[in-house]
mmCIF file of the N, C-alpha and C atoms, coordinates in Angstrom:
data_MODEL
# 
_entry.id   MODEL 
# 
loop_
_atom_site.group_PDB 
_atom_site.id 
_atom_site.type_symbol 
_atom_site.label_atom_id 
_atom_site.label_alt_id 
_atom_site.label_comp_id 
_atom_site.label_asym_id 
_atom_site.label_entity_id 
_atom_site.label_seq_id 
_atom_site.pdbx_PDB_ins_code 
_atom_site.Cartn_x 
_atom_site.Cartn_y 
_atom_site.Cartn_z 
_atom_site.occupancy 
_atom_site.B_iso_or_equiv 
_atom_site.pdbx_formal_charge 
_atom_site.auth_seq_id 
_atom_site.auth_comp_id 
_atom_site.auth_asym_id 
_atom_site.auth_atom_id 
_atom_site.pdbx_PDB_model_num 
ATOM 1   N N  . MET A 1 1  ? 0.724   -1.292 -0.263  1.00 0.00 ? 1  MET A N  1 
ATOM 2   C CA . MET A 1 1  ? -0.124  0.055  0.026   1.00 0.00 ? 1  MET A CA 1 
ATOM 3   C C  . MET A 1 1  ? 1.012   1.028  -0.072  1.00 0.00 ? 1  MET A C  1 
ATOM 4   N N  . SER A 1 2  ? 0.499   1.941  -0.622  1.00 0.00 ? 2  SER A N  1 
ATOM 5   C CA . SER A 1 2  ? 1.267   3.720  -0.581  1.00 0.00 ? 2  SER A CA 1 
ATOM 6   C C  . SER A 1 2  ? 1.114   4.138  0.884   1.00 0.00 ? 2  SER A C  1 
ATOM 7   N N  . THR A 1 3  ? 2.058   4.267  1.014   1.00 0.00 ? 3  THR A N  1 
ATOM 8   C CA . THR A 1 3  ? 2.499   5.102  2.396   1.00 0.00 ? 3  THR A CA 1 
ATOM 9   C C  . THR A 1 3  ? 1.788   6.348  2.287   1.00 0.00 ? 3  THR A C  1 
ATOM 10  N N  . THR A 1 4  ? 2.159   7.467  0.897   1.00 0.00 ? 4  THR A N  1 
ATOM 11  C CA . THR A 1 4  ? 1.569   8.754  0.686   1.00 0.00 ? 4  THR A CA 1 
ATOM 12  C C  . THR A 1 4  ? -0.249  8.753  0.674   1.00 0.00 ? 4  THR A C  1 
ATOM 13  N N  . VAL A 1 5  ? -0.996  7.455  0.014   1.00 0.00 ? 5  VAL A N  1 
ATOM 14  C CA . VAL A 1 5  ? -2.499  7.629  0.225   1.00 0.00 ? 5  VAL A CA 1 
ATOM 15  C C  . VAL A 1 5  ? -2.613  7.065  2.026   1.00 0.00 ? 5  VAL A C  1 
ATOM 16  N N  . ARG A 1 6  ? -2.038  6.207  2.383   1.00 0.00 ? 6  ARG A N  1 
ATOM 17  C CA . ARG A 1 6  ? -2.179  6.132  3.787   1.00 0.00 ? 6  ARG A CA 1 
ATOM 18  C C  . ARG A 1 6  ? -1.884  7.720  4.693   1.00 0.00 ? 6  ARG A C  1 
ATOM 19  N N  . GLN A 1 7  ? -1.230  8.584  4.237   1.00 0.00 ? 7  GLN A N  1 
ATOM 20  C CA . GLN A 1 7  ? -0.733  9.617  5.009   1.00 0.00 ? 7  GLN A CA 1 
ATOM 21  C C  . GLN A 1 7  ? -1.767  10.679 4.772   1.00 0.00 ? 7  GLN A C  1 
ATOM 22  N N  . THR A 1 8  ? -2.474  10.434 3.662   1.00 0.00 ? 8  THR A N  1 
ATOM 23  C CA . THR A 1 8  ? -3.512  10.961 3.159   1.00 0.00 ? 8  THR A CA 1 
ATOM 24  C C  . THR A 1 8  ? -4.361  11.242 3.927   1.00 0.00 ? 8  THR A C  1 
ATOM 25  N N  . VAL A 1 9  ? -4.799  9.980  4.081   1.00 0.00 ? 9  VAL A N  1 
ATOM 26  C CA . VAL A 1 9  ? -6.674  9.803  4.484   1.00 0.00 ? 9  VAL A CA 1 
ATOM 27  C C  . VAL A 1 9  ? -5.990  9.767  6.586   1.00 0.00 ? 9  VAL A C  1 
ATOM 28  N N  . ALA A 1 10 ? -4.795  9.481  6.788   1.00 0.00 ? 10 ALA A N  1 
ATOM 29  C CA . ALA A 1 10 ? -4.824  9.831  8.270   1.00 0.00 ? 10 ALA A CA 1 
ATOM 30  C C  . ALA A 1 10 ? -5.209  11.196 8.227   1.00 0.00 ? 10 ALA A C  1 
ATOM 31  N N  . GLN A 1 11 ? -4.846  12.225 7.549   1.00 0.00 ? 11 GLN A N  1 
ATOM 32  C CA . GLN A 1 11 ? -4.612  13.434 7.572   1.00 0.00 ? 11 GLN A CA 1 
ATOM 33  C C  . GLN A 1 11 ? -5.952  14.258 7.421   1.00 0.00 ? 11 GLN A C  1 
ATOM 34  N N  . ILE A 1 12 ? -6.903  13.362 6.715   1.00 0.00 ? 12 ILE A N  1 
ATOM 35  C CA . ILE A 1 12 ? -8.471  13.640 6.246   1.00 0.00 ? 12 ILE A CA 1 
ATOM 36  C C  . ILE A 1 12 ? -9.017  13.657 7.779   1.00 0.00 ? 12 ILE A C  1 
ATOM 37  N N  . TRP A 1 13 ? -8.515  12.222 7.835   1.00 0.00 ? 13 TRP A N  1 
ATOM 38  C CA . TRP A 1 13 ? -9.356  11.539 9.227   1.00 0.00 ? 13 TRP A CA 1 
ATOM 39  C C  . TRP A 1 13 ? -8.901  12.466 10.456  1.00 0.00 ? 13 TRP A C  1 
ATOM 40  N N  . SER A 1 14 ? -8.125  13.086 10.613  1.00 0.00 ? 14 SER A N  1 
ATOM 41  C CA . SER A 1 14 ? -7.666  13.917 11.838  1.00 0.00 ? 14 SER A CA 1 
ATOM 42  C C  . SER A 1 14 ? -8.010  15.349 11.619  1.00 0.00 ? 14 SER A C  1 
ATOM 43  N N  . GLU A 1 15 ? -8.381  15.682 10.314  1.00 0.00 ? 15 GLU A N  1 
ATOM 44  C CA . GLU A 1 15 ? -8.822  16.899 10.583  1.00 0.00 ? 15 GLU A CA 1 
ATOM 45  C C  . GLU A 1 15 ? -10.168 17.450 10.490  1.00 0.00 ? 15 GLU A C  1 
ATOM 46  N N  . VAL A 1 16 ? -10.684 16.186 10.067  1.00 0.00 ? 16 VAL A N  1 
ATOM 47  C CA . VAL A 1 16 ? -12.141 16.088 10.295  1.00 0.00 ? 16 VAL A CA 1 
ATOM 48  C C  . VAL A 1 16 ? -12.182 15.844 11.712  1.00 0.00 ? 16 VAL A C  1 
ATOM 49  N N  . LEU A 1 17 ? -12.043 14.950 12.276  1.00 0.00 ? 17 LEU A N  1 
ATOM 50  C CA . LEU A 1 17 ? -12.405 14.363 13.616  1.00 0.00 ? 17 LEU A CA 1 
ATOM 51  C C  . LEU A 1 17 ? -11.351 15.192 14.682  1.00 0.00 ? 17 LEU A C  1 
ATOM 52  N N  . GLY A 1 18 ? -10.323 16.017 14.341  1.00 0.00 ? 18 GLY A N  1 
ATOM 53  C CA . GLY A 1 18 ? -10.010 16.977 15.454  1.00 0.00 ? 18 GLY A CA 1 
ATOM 54  C C  . GLY A 1 18 ? -8.687  15.995 16.778  1.00 0.00 ? 18 GLY A C  1 
ATOM 55  N N  . THR A 1 19 ? -8.315  15.212 16.108  1.00 0.00 ? 19 THR A N  1 
ATOM 56  C CA . THR A 1 19 ? -7.442  14.436 16.922  1.00 0.00 ? 19 THR A CA 1 
ATOM 57  C C  . THR A 1 19 ? -7.033  13.411 16.409  1.00 0.00 ? 19 THR A C  1 
ATOM 58  N N  . PRO A 1 20 ? -5.510  12.871 16.751  1.00 0.00 ? 20 PRO A N  1 
ATOM 59  C CA . PRO A 1 20 ? -4.603  12.063 15.887  1.00 0.00 ? 20 PRO A CA 1 
ATOM 60  C C  . PRO A 1 20 ? -4.819  10.954 15.932  1.00 0.00 ? 20 PRO A C  1 
ATOM 61  N N  . ILE A 1 21 ? -4.907  10.219 14.780  1.00 0.00 ? 21 ILE A N  1 
ATOM 62  C CA . ILE A 1 21 ? -5.382  8.758  14.139  1.00 0.00 ? 21 ILE A CA 1 
ATOM 63  C C  . ILE A 1 21 ? -4.063  7.670  14.148  1.00 0.00 ? 21 ILE A C  1 
ATOM 64  N N  . ASP A 1 22 ? -4.580  6.856  15.178  1.00 0.00 ? 22 ASP A N  1 
ATOM 65  C CA . ASP A 1 22 ? -3.480  5.524  14.806  1.00 0.00 ? 22 ASP A CA 1 
ATOM 66  C C  . ASP A 1 22 ? -4.598  4.438  13.747  1.00 0.00 ? 22 ASP A C  1 
ATOM 67  N N  . GLU A 1 23 ? -3.572  3.314  13.552  1.00 0.00 ? 23 GLU A N  1 
ATOM 68  C CA . GLU A 1 23 ? -3.656  1.942  12.538  1.00 0.00 ? 23 GLU A CA 1 
ATOM 69  C C  . GLU A 1 23 ? -5.308  1.702  13.400  1.00 0.00 ? 23 GLU A C  1 
ATOM 70  N N  . GLU A 1 24 ? -5.538  1.208  14.751  1.00 0.00 ? 24 GLU A N  1 
ATOM 71  C CA . GLU A 1 24 ? -6.448  0.970  15.182  1.00 0.00 ? 24 GLU A CA 1 
ATOM 72  C C  . GLU A 1 24 ? -7.761  1.767  15.771  1.00 0.00 ? 24 GLU A C  1 
ATOM 73  N N  . SER A 1 25 ? -7.785  3.148  15.336  1.00 0.00 ? 25 SER A N  1 
ATOM 74  C CA . SER A 1 25 ? -8.793  4.290  15.522  1.00 0.00 ? 25 SER A CA 1 
ATOM 75  C C  . SER A 1 25 ? -9.869  4.128  14.813  1.00 0.00 ? 25 SER A C  1 
ATOM 76  N N  . ASP A 1 26 ? -11.208 4.270  15.562  1.00 0.00 ? 26 ASP A N  1 
ATOM 77  C CA . ASP A 1 26 ? -12.632 4.282  15.141  1.00 0.00 ? 26 ASP A CA 1 
ATOM 78  C C  . ASP A 1 26 ? -13.162 5.648  14.546  1.00 0.00 ? 26 ASP A C  1 
ATOM 79  N N  . PHE A 1 27 ? -13.509 5.458  13.617  1.00 0.00 ? 27 PHE A N  1 
ATOM 80  C CA . PHE A 1 27 ? -13.908 6.662  13.301  1.00 0.00 ? 27 PHE A CA 1 
ATOM 81  C C  . PHE A 1 27 ? -15.327 7.125  14.202  1.00 0.00 ? 27 PHE A C  1 
ATOM 82  N N  . PHE A 1 28 ? -16.047 6.266  14.312  1.00 0.00 ? 28 PHE A N  1 
ATOM 83  C CA . PHE A 1 28 ? -17.102 6.570  15.213  1.00 0.00 ? 28 PHE A CA 1 
ATOM 84  C C  . PHE A 1 28 ? -17.292 6.859  16.750  1.00 0.00 ? 28 PHE A C  1 
ATOM 85  N N  . LEU A 1 29 ? -15.960 6.148  17.350  1.00 0.00 ? 29 LEU A N  1 
ATOM 86  C CA . LEU A 1 29 ? -15.619 6.223  18.571  1.00 0.00 ? 29 LEU A CA 1 
ATOM 87  C C  . LEU A 1 29 ? -15.100 7.690  18.779  1.00 0.00 ? 29 LEU A C  1 
ATOM 88  N N  . LEU A 1 30 ? -14.193 8.002  17.571  1.00 0.00 ? 30 LEU A N  1 
ATOM 89  C CA . LEU A 1 30 ? -13.365 9.007  17.962  1.00 0.00 ? 30 LEU A CA 1 
ATOM 90  C C  . LEU A 1 30 ? -14.582 10.410 17.769  1.00 0.00 ? 30 LEU A C  1 
ATOM 91  N N  . GLY A 1 31 ? -16.118 10.088 17.539  1.00 0.00 ? 31 GLY A N  1 
ATOM 92  C CA . GLY A 1 31 ? -16.712 11.350 17.513  1.00 0.00 ? 31 GLY A CA 1 
ATOM 93  C C  . GLY A 1 31 ? -17.109 11.655 15.908  1.00 0.00 ? 31 GLY A C  1 
ATOM 94  N N  . GLY A 1 32 ? -16.997 10.875 15.453  1.00 0.00 ? 32 GLY A N  1 
ATOM 95  C CA . GLY A 1 32 ? -17.140 11.115 13.558  1.00 0.00 ? 32 GLY A CA 1 
ATOM 96  C C  . GLY A 1 32 ? -18.955 10.639 13.443  1.00 0.00 ? 32 GLY A C  1 
ATOM 97  N N  . HIS A 1 33 ? -19.529 11.222 12.964  1.00 0.00 ? 33 HIS A N  1 
ATOM 98  C CA . HIS A 1 33 ? -20.811 11.031 12.664  1.00 0.00 ? 33 HIS A CA 1 
ATOM 99  C C  . HIS A 1 33 ? -21.556 11.584 11.602  1.00 0.00 ? 33 HIS A C  1 
ATOM 100 N N  . SER A 1 34 ? -22.698 11.673 10.750  1.00 0.00 ? 34 SER A N  1 
ATOM 101 C CA . SER A 1 34 ? -23.069 11.080 9.563   1.00 0.00 ? 34 SER A CA 1 
ATOM 102 C C  . SER A 1 34 ? -22.090 12.371 8.629   1.00 0.00 ? 34 SER A C  1 
ATOM 103 N N  . LEU A 1 35 ? -22.549 13.245 9.586   1.00 0.00 ? 35 LEU A N  1 
ATOM 104 C CA . LEU A 1 35 ? -22.014 14.721 8.828   1.00 0.00 ? 35 LEU A CA 1 
ATOM 105 C C  . LEU A 1 35 ? -20.423 14.837 8.563   1.00 0.00 ? 35 LEU A C  1 
ATOM 106 N N  . LEU A 1 36 ? -19.955 14.361 9.466   1.00 0.00 ? 36 LEU A N  1 
ATOM 107 C CA . LEU A 1 36 ? -18.515 14.697 9.649   1.00 0.00 ? 36 LEU A CA 1 
ATOM 108 C C  . LEU A 1 36 ? -18.130 13.052 8.558   1.00 0.00 ? 36 LEU A C  1 
ATOM 109 N N  . ALA A 1 37 ? -18.692 12.134 8.177   1.00 0.00 ? 37 ALA A N  1 
ATOM 110 C CA . ALA A 1 37 ? -18.116 10.938 7.621   1.00 0.00 ? 37 ALA A CA 1 
ATOM 111 C C  . ALA A 1 37 ? -18.560 11.722 6.164   1.00 0.00 ? 37 ALA A C  1 
ATOM 112 N N  . THR A 1 38 ? -19.793 12.668 5.758   1.00 0.00 ? 38 THR A N  1 
ATOM 113 C CA . THR A 1 38 ? -19.790 13.093 5.104   1.00 0.00 ? 38 THR A CA 1 
ATOM 114 C C  . THR A 1 38 ? -18.369 14.046 4.125   1.00 0.00 ? 38 THR A C  1 
ATOM 115 N N  . GLN A 1 39 ? -18.304 14.990 5.065   1.00 0.00 ? 39 GLN A N  1 
ATOM 116 C CA . GLN A 1 39 ? -16.870 15.485 4.799   1.00 0.00 ? 39 GLN A CA 1 
ATOM 117 C C  . GLN A 1 39 ? -15.969 15.109 4.603   1.00 0.00 ? 39 GLN A C  1 
ATOM 118 N N  . MET A 1 40 ? -15.306 13.937 5.006   1.00 0.00 ? 40 MET A N  1 
ATOM 119 C CA . MET A 1 40 ? -14.566 13.257 4.907   1.00 0.00 ? 40 MET A CA 1 
ATOM 120 C C  . MET A 1 40 ? -14.776 12.230 3.779   1.00 0.00 ? 40 MET A C  1 
ATOM 121 N N  . VAL A 1 41 ? -15.338 12.151 3.087   1.00 0.00 ? 41 VAL A N  1 
ATOM 122 C CA . VAL A 1 41 ? -15.717 11.105 2.300   1.00 0.00 ? 41 VAL A CA 1 
ATOM 123 C C  . VAL A 1 41 ? -16.046 12.400 0.534   1.00 0.00 ? 41 VAL A C  1 
ATOM 124 N N  . ALA A 1 42 ? -15.868 13.416 0.956   1.00 0.00 ? 42 ALA A N  1 
ATOM 125 C CA . ALA A 1 42 ? -15.689 14.305 0.233   1.00 0.00 ? 42 ALA A CA 1 
ATOM 126 C C  . ALA A 1 42 ? -14.327 15.007 -0.324  1.00 0.00 ? 42 ALA A C  1 
ATOM 127 N N  . ARG A 1 43 ? -13.581 15.309 1.183   1.00 0.00 ? 43 ARG A N  1 
ATOM 128 C CA . ARG A 1 43 ? -12.644 15.343 1.413   1.00 0.00 ? 43 ARG A CA 1 
ATOM 129 C C  . ARG A 1 43 ? -11.203 14.273 0.359   1.00 0.00 ? 43 ARG A C  1 
ATOM 130 N N  . LEU A 1 44 ? -11.624 13.433 0.615   1.00 0.00 ? 44 LEU A N  1 
ATOM 131 C CA . LEU A 1 44 ? -10.664 11.880 -0.030  1.00 0.00 ? 44 LEU A CA 1 
ATOM 132 C C  . LEU A 1 44 ? -10.726 12.259 -1.407  1.00 0.00 ? 44 LEU A C  1 
ATOM 133 N N  . GLU A 1 45 ? -12.439 12.094 -1.931  1.00 0.00 ? 45 GLU A N  1 
ATOM 134 C CA . GLU A 1 45 ? -12.841 12.601 -3.496  1.00 0.00 ? 45 GLU A CA 1 
ATOM 135 C C  . GLU A 1 45 ? -11.716 13.726 -4.289  1.00 0.00 ? 45 GLU A C  1 
ATOM 136 N N  . THR A 1 46 ? -11.912 14.465 -3.270  1.00 0.00 ? 46 THR A N  1 
ATOM 137 C CA . THR A 1 46 ? -10.858 15.842 -3.859  1.00 0.00 ? 46 THR A CA 1 
ATOM 138 C C  . THR A 1 46 ? -9.290  15.351 -4.060  1.00 0.00 ? 46 THR A C  1 
ATOM 139 N N  . ALA A 1 47 ? -8.912  14.855 -2.404  1.00 0.00 ? 47 ALA A N  1 
ATOM 140 C CA . ALA A 1 47 ? -7.786  14.945 -2.522  1.00 0.00 ? 47 ALA A CA 1 
ATOM 141 C C  . ALA A 1 47 ? -6.908  13.827 -3.316  1.00 0.00 ? 47 ALA A C  1 
ATOM 142 N N  . LEU A 1 48 ? -7.648  12.420 -3.369  1.00 0.00 ? 48 LEU A N  1 
ATOM 143 C CA . LEU A 1 48 ? -7.556  11.566 -4.162  1.00 0.00 ? 48 LEU A CA 1 
ATOM 144 C C  . LEU A 1 48 ? -8.382  10.822 -5.441  1.00 0.00 ? 48 LEU A C  1 
ATOM 145 N N  . GLY A 1 49 ? -8.950  11.503 -5.605  1.00 0.00 ? 49 GLY A N  1 
ATOM 146 C CA . GLY A 1 49 ? -10.195 10.917 -6.944  1.00 0.00 ? 49 GLY A CA 1 
ATOM 147 C C  . GLY A 1 49 ? -10.529 10.066 -6.684  1.00 0.00 ? 49 GLY A C  1 
ATOM 148 N N  . VAL A 1 50 ? -10.921 9.290  -5.286  1.00 0.00 ? 50 VAL A N  1 
ATOM 149 C CA . VAL A 1 50 ? -11.323 8.177  -4.893  1.00 0.00 ? 50 VAL A CA 1 
ATOM 150 C C  . VAL A 1 50 ? -12.913 8.249  -4.389  1.00 0.00 ? 50 VAL A C  1 
ATOM 151 N N  . LYS A 1 51 ? -14.076 7.400  -5.046  1.00 0.00 ? 51 LYS A N  1 
ATOM 152 C CA . LYS A 1 51 ? -15.178 7.822  -4.652  1.00 0.00 ? 51 LYS A CA 1 
ATOM 153 C C  . LYS A 1 51 ? -15.536 6.234  -3.187  1.00 0.00 ? 51 LYS A C  1 
ATOM 154 N N  . VAL A 1 52 ? -16.044 6.707  -2.204  1.00 0.00 ? 52 VAL A N  1 
ATOM 155 C CA . VAL A 1 52 ? -16.506 6.120  -0.817  1.00 0.00 ? 52 VAL A CA 1 
ATOM 156 C C  . VAL A 1 52 ? -17.692 6.186  -0.364  1.00 0.00 ? 52 VAL A C  1 
ATOM 157 N N  . SER A 1 53 ? -18.362 4.769  -0.497  1.00 0.00 ? 53 SER A N  1 
ATOM 158 C CA . SER A 1 53 ? -20.006 5.678  -0.280  1.00 0.00 ? 53 SER A CA 1 
ATOM 159 C C  . SER A 1 53 ? -19.969 5.471  1.152   1.00 0.00 ? 53 SER A C  1 
ATOM 160 N N  . MET A 1 54 ? -21.022 5.920  2.044   1.00 0.00 ? 54 MET A N  1 
ATOM 161 C CA . MET A 1 54 ? -20.962 6.245  3.068   1.00 0.00 ? 54 MET A CA 1 
ATOM 162 C C  . MET A 1 54 ? -21.471 4.905  3.911   1.00 0.00 ? 54 MET A C  1 
ATOM 163 N N  . ARG A 1 55 ? -21.967 3.932  3.664   1.00 0.00 ? 55 ARG A N  1 
ATOM 164 C CA . ARG A 1 55 ? -22.193 2.254  3.564   1.00 0.00 ? 55 ARG A CA 1 
ATOM 165 C C  . ARG A 1 55 ? -20.797 1.825  3.807   1.00 0.00 ? 55 ARG A C  1 
ATOM 166 N N  . GLU A 1 56 ? -19.697 1.809  3.196   1.00 0.00 ? 56 GLU A N  1 
ATOM 167 C CA . GLU A 1 56 ? -18.592 1.679  3.310   1.00 0.00 ? 56 GLU A CA 1 
ATOM 168 C C  . GLU A 1 56 ? -18.035 2.403  4.044   1.00 0.00 ? 56 GLU A C  1 
ATOM 169 N N  . VAL A 1 57 ? -17.927 3.770  4.665   1.00 0.00 ? 57 VAL A N  1 
ATOM 170 C CA . VAL A 1 57 ? -17.688 4.266  5.671   1.00 0.00 ? 57 VAL A CA 1 
ATOM 171 C C  . VAL A 1 57 ? -18.034 3.291  7.621   1.00 0.00 ? 57 VAL A C  1 
ATOM 172 N N  . LEU A 1 58 ? -19.622 3.384  7.430   1.00 0.00 ? 58 LEU A N  1 
ATOM 173 C CA . LEU A 1 58 ? -19.734 2.242  8.338   1.00 0.00 ? 58 LEU A CA 1 
ATOM 174 C C  . LEU A 1 58 ? -19.427 0.635  8.164   1.00 0.00 ? 58 LEU A C  1 
ATOM 175 N N  . ASP A 1 59 ? -18.975 0.318  7.402   1.00 0.00 ? 59 ASP A N  1 
ATOM 176 C CA . ASP A 1 59 ? -18.811 -1.224 7.536   1.00 0.00 ? 59 ASP A CA 1 
ATOM 177 C C  . ASP A 1 59 ? -17.354 -1.144 7.560   1.00 0.00 ? 59 ASP A C  1 
ATOM 178 N N  . HIS A 1 60 ? -16.269 0.120  7.334   1.00 0.00 ? 60 HIS A N  1 
ATOM 179 C CA . HIS A 1 60 ? -14.691 -0.095 7.521   1.00 0.00 ? 60 HIS A CA 1 
ATOM 180 C C  . HIS A 1 60 ? -14.405 1.312  8.526   1.00 0.00 ? 60 HIS A C  1 
ATOM 181 N N  . ALA A 1 61 ? -14.831 1.119  9.318   1.00 0.00 ? 61 ALA A N  1 
ATOM 182 C CA . ALA A 1 61 ? -14.741 2.299  10.688  1.00 0.00 ? 61 ALA A CA 1 
ATOM 183 C C  . ALA A 1 61 ? -14.015 2.447  11.368  1.00 0.00 ? 61 ALA A C  1 
ATOM 184 N N  . GLU A 1 62 ? -12.809 1.489  11.207  1.00 0.00 ? 62 GLU A N  1 
ATOM 185 C CA . GLU A 1 62 ? -11.605 1.494  11.738  1.00 0.00 ? 62 GLU A CA 1 
ATOM 186 C C  . GLU A 1 62 ? -10.517 1.706  10.478  1.00 0.00 ? 62 GLU A C  1 
ATOM 187 N N  . PHE A 1 63 ? -9.596  2.771  11.359  1.00 0.00 ? 63 PHE A N  1 
ATOM 188 C CA . PHE A 1 63 ? -8.819  3.351  10.040  1.00 0.00 ? 63 PHE A CA 1 
ATOM 189 C C  . PHE A 1 63 ? -8.019  2.549  9.040   1.00 0.00 ? 63 PHE A C  1 
ATOM 190 N N  . GLY A 1 64 ? -7.174  1.421  9.662   1.00 0.00 ? 64 GLY A N  1 
ATOM 191 C CA . GLY A 1 64 ? -6.420  1.028  9.029   1.00 0.00 ? 64 GLY A CA 1 
ATOM 192 C C  . GLY A 1 64 ? -7.481  -0.137 8.049   1.00 0.00 ? 64 GLY A C  1 
ATOM 193 N N  . GLU A 1 65 ? -8.517  -0.682 8.067   1.00 0.00 ? 65 GLU A N  1 
ATOM 194 C CA . GLU A 1 65 ? -9.331  -1.212 7.236   1.00 0.00 ? 65 GLU A CA 1 
ATOM 195 C C  . GLU A 1 65 ? -9.913  0.022  6.002   1.00 0.00 ? 65 GLU A C  1 
ATOM 196 N N  . PHE A 1 66 ? -10.405 1.394  6.751   1.00 0.00 ? 66 PHE A N  1 
ATOM 197 C CA . PHE A 1 66 ? -10.800 1.992  5.630   1.00 0.00 ? 66 PHE A CA 1 
ATOM 198 C C  . PHE A 1 66 ? -9.413  2.553  4.480   1.00 0.00 ? 66 PHE A C  1 
ATOM 199 N N  . ALA A 1 67 ? -8.497  2.778  5.155   1.00 0.00 ? 67 ALA A N  1 
ATOM 200 C CA . ALA A 1 67 ? -7.044  3.050  4.500   1.00 0.00 ? 67 ALA A CA 1 
ATOM 201 C C  . ALA A 1 67 ? -6.930  2.254  3.469   1.00 0.00 ? 67 ALA A C  1 
ATOM 202 N N  . ASP A 1 68 ? -6.924  0.916  4.183   1.00 0.00 ? 68 ASP A N  1 
ATOM 203 C CA . ASP A 1 68 ? -7.000  -0.313 3.154   1.00 0.00 ? 68 ASP A CA 1 
ATOM 204 C C  . ASP A 1 68 ? -7.786  -0.377 1.747   1.00 0.00 ? 68 ASP A C  1 
ATOM 205 N N  . LEU A 1 69 ? -8.981  0.067  2.396   1.00 0.00 ? 69 LEU A N  1 
ATOM 206 C CA . LEU A 1 69 ? -9.943  -0.060 1.149   1.00 0.00 ? 69 LEU A CA 1 
ATOM 207 C C  . LEU A 1 69 ? -10.154 1.113  0.173   1.00 0.00 ? 69 LEU A C  1 
ATOM 208 N N  . VAL A 1 70 ? -9.363  2.410  0.725   1.00 0.00 ? 70 VAL A N  1 
ATOM 209 C CA . VAL A 1 70 ? -9.186  3.349  -0.522  1.00 0.00 ? 70 VAL A CA 1 
ATOM 210 C C  . VAL A 1 70 ? -7.658  3.219  -1.159  1.00 0.00 ? 70 VAL A C  1 
ATOM 211 N N  . ALA A 1 71 ? -7.006  2.445  -0.450  1.00 0.00 ? 71 ALA A N  1 
ATOM 212 C CA . ALA A 1 71 ? -5.165  2.068  -1.526  1.00 0.00 ? 71 ALA A CA 1 
ATOM 213 C C  . ALA A 1 71 ? -6.168  1.030  -2.505  1.00 0.00 ? 71 ALA A C  1 
ATOM 214 N N  . GLN A 1 72 ? -6.959  0.193  -1.697  1.00 0.00 ? 72 GLN A N  1 
ATOM 215 C CA . GLN A 1 72 ? -7.501  -1.246 -3.091  1.00 0.00 ? 72 GLN A CA 1 
ATOM 216 C C  . GLN A 1 72 ? -8.042  -0.381 -4.034  1.00 0.00 ? 72 GLN A C  1 
ATOM 217 N N  . ARG A 1 73 ? -9.183  0.806  -3.897  1.00 0.00 ? 73 ARG A N  1 
ATOM 218 C CA . ARG A 1 73 ? -10.216 1.665  -4.483  1.00 0.00 ? 73 ARG A CA 1 
ATOM 219 C C  . ARG A 1 73 ? -8.788  2.225  -5.954  1.00 0.00 ? 73 ARG A C  1 
ATOM 220 N N  . LEU A 1 74 ? -7.931  2.521  -5.121  1.00 0.00 ? 74 LEU A N  1 
ATOM 221 C CA . LEU A 1 74 ? -7.314  3.527  -6.005  1.00 0.00 ? 74 LEU A CA 1 
ATOM 222 C C  . LEU A 1 74 ? -6.178  2.454  -6.868  1.00 0.00 ? 74 LEU A C  1 
ATOM 223 N N  . ASP A 1 75 ? -5.583  1.192  -6.740  1.00 0.00 ? 75 ASP A N  1 
ATOM 224 C CA . ASP A 1 75 ? -4.966  0.028  -7.084  1.00 0.00 ? 75 ASP A CA 1 
ATOM 225 C C  . ASP A 1 75 ? -5.744  -0.085 -8.446  1.00 0.00 ? 75 ASP A C  1 
ATOM 226 N N  . THR A 1 76 ? -6.840  -0.352 -8.154  1.00 0.00 ? 76 THR A N  1 
ATOM 227 C CA . THR A 1 76 ? -7.910  -1.339 -9.250  1.00 0.00 ? 76 THR A CA 1 
ATOM 228 C C  . THR A 1 76 ? -8.477  0.188  -10.506 1.00 0.00 ? 76 THR A C  1 
ATOM 229 N N  . ALA A 1 77 ? -8.234  1.097  -9.938  1.00 0.00 ? 77 ALA A N  1 
ATOM 230 C CA . ALA A 1 77 ? -8.540  2.151  -10.882 1.00 0.00 ? 77 ALA A CA 1 
ATOM 231 C C  . ALA A 1 77 ? -8.129  2.148  -12.150 1.00 0.00 ? 77 ALA A C  1 
ATOM 232 N N  . PRO A 1 78 ? -9.204  2.209  -12.794 1.00 0.00 ? 78 PRO A N  1 
ATOM 233 C CA . PRO A 1 78 ? -8.634  2.604  -14.281 1.00 0.00 ? 78 PRO A CA 1 
ATOM 234 C C  . PRO A 1 78 ? -7.554  4.202  -14.476 1.00 0.00 ? 78 PRO A C  1 
ATOM 235 N N  . GLN A 1 79 ? -6.630  3.356  -15.414 1.00 0.00 ? 79 GLN A N  1 
ATOM 236 C CA . GLN A 1 79 ? -5.642  4.807  -15.699 1.00 0.00 ? 79 GLN A CA 1 
ATOM 237 C C  . GLN A 1 79 ? -6.153  5.393  -16.882 1.00 0.00 ? 79 GLN A C  1 
ATOM 238 N N  . THR A 1 80 ? -5.374  6.751  -16.482 1.00 0.00 ? 80 THR A N  1 
ATOM 239 C CA . THR A 1 80 ? -6.114  7.718  -17.234 1.00 0.00 ? 80 THR A CA 1 
ATOM 240 C C  . THR A 1 80 ? -5.182  8.651  -17.821 1.00 0.00 ? 80 THR A C  1 
ATOM 241 N N  . ALA A 1 81 ? -5.031  8.690  -18.966 1.00 0.00 ? 81 ALA A N  1 
ATOM 242 C CA . ALA A 1 81 ? -3.470  9.128  -20.157 1.00 0.00 ? 81 ALA A CA 1 
ATOM 243 C C  . ALA A 1 81 ? -3.858  10.336 -19.534 1.00 0.00 ? 81 ALA A C  1 
# 
């Protein structure tokens, strides 16, 4: 997994939640809610060009799992010239 992708996801989570993030951080246990999840998803799309659904945020609430999902999504995205 790209370290840059992981760092970008961690930075976005940290900014949205207002707290440092580690591999086991849980978005919702750190105070995340639907409005913050919407902000986080929008920032991810702007920063990395990856789309993540709200269902996927709910299903991958732990940072490590979520970062893996984003990296996997980027790895399988069609390449543009």
